N, C-alpha and C positions, 0 to 999 in steps of 0.2 A: 531634696531635689526639688527644683522648680517645675512648674507646669510645662515650660518650654522644653526642659530636659526630658521629661517623660514623653512629650509629644514627639521629639526627635527620635528617641529610642523606639517608640512604637512604630514610627514611619520606617525606620531602618529594619526592624524585624519584619514588617509587612512586605518590604521590598525584597528582602532575602528569601522569604517564603514564596514569593511570586515567581521567582526565576525558574525553579524546577517545573512549574506548570507551563511556562512559556516554551520550554524545550519540547514538550509533547505536541506542540502545535505545528510541527514540521510536516511537510507533505509526506505521504506514505512511500513515495518513490522519487527517483531523480532522473533527470535527462542527462545522458552521456553518449557522445558521438551519434547524435540523432535518434537514439532509442531510449526507452524507459528502462530503468534498472531499479532493483530493490536497493536498500541501503548497504548491502554487502557487495553491490556492483554486479549482481546476477541479472541476466536478461529477463525481461518480462514479456509475456506473450498474450495474444487474444485468441479466442477459439471461434471460428466461423459459425459453429452450431449453436452458440449462445444466442438467446433471443430476448429482447426487451428487458435488458438488465437482469436476466435470469441465467444462472450457470447451468449448463447442460453436461458439465464434466463432473461426474460423481464416481464413487467406488474406485475401480481399478484406474479409471481415467485420472481421478484426482490423486491417486498414489503416484502416477507418472508425471502429472502436471499439477504440482501442489498449488492451491490457491494462494494469492497474496493475502495473508490473514490480517483481518482488522480485529481489534479488541472490542469488547462489548461496549465500552464507553466512547469509542471513536465516533466523531461526527463528520458529516460531509463538509468539504471545504472547496470552494471554487469549482473546478472541473472534476473533482474527486467525490465519489459517493461510496456509501457502504451498503452492500446488499446482504440479504440473508439467504444463505444456501439452503438446500433441501433438508440438510441434517441439522439446521438451526445455527450453524457457525456463521460468522461474519467474514466478508471478503471485500477488498477494495476493488473499485471499478473506476475507470477513467473515461469520461464522456459516456458513461453508461455501460462500458464494455468491461466485463470482469477480467481480472489480470491473474496470471499464473507464472510460475517458474517451471523449469524442465529438469527432471532428475538426471538426465544425461549431460547437462551443462555442469562441468566439474569445477570451473574457476571463473572468476569475474571476466566478462567479455565474451565467453563462449555463447554461440548462437546456434547450437546443433538442432534445436527444435524448429527453426524456421522452415516452413513449407511441409512439415510432416503431415501425415494422413491426407495425401492428395491436396496439400495446400490449405488445410483447414486451420492449421496453426501458423500465426504470423507474429513476427517481432512487433511489440507495441511501440508506437511512435507518437511523440507529442504532435498534437494538431496545430 
């Protein structure tokens, strides 16, 4: 084989190996019908008691309002940041506001958590 053939094969292998890495660069949530949803279409919420990119929803609260989990290697991108929760796990935040789902939302598009706890929980909306 010639040097050119080796170079082309090496370039092809590098390109194929790069594609899976690019798929992980997607934003952690999507906009749908004027609100933010996770990739399963479940509504995302913000909590009024969260302060300064710090989640105040822990223990029983987090069992009912699961945080939008970020993986250890996830990096901030644009308006999205990764915060560290009190238990050391990672959570996605949008414009510094930690994001959550709600256990009573059973299917994509449900918004049963909006306004709960005297309005402390709100559907997350893109700015």
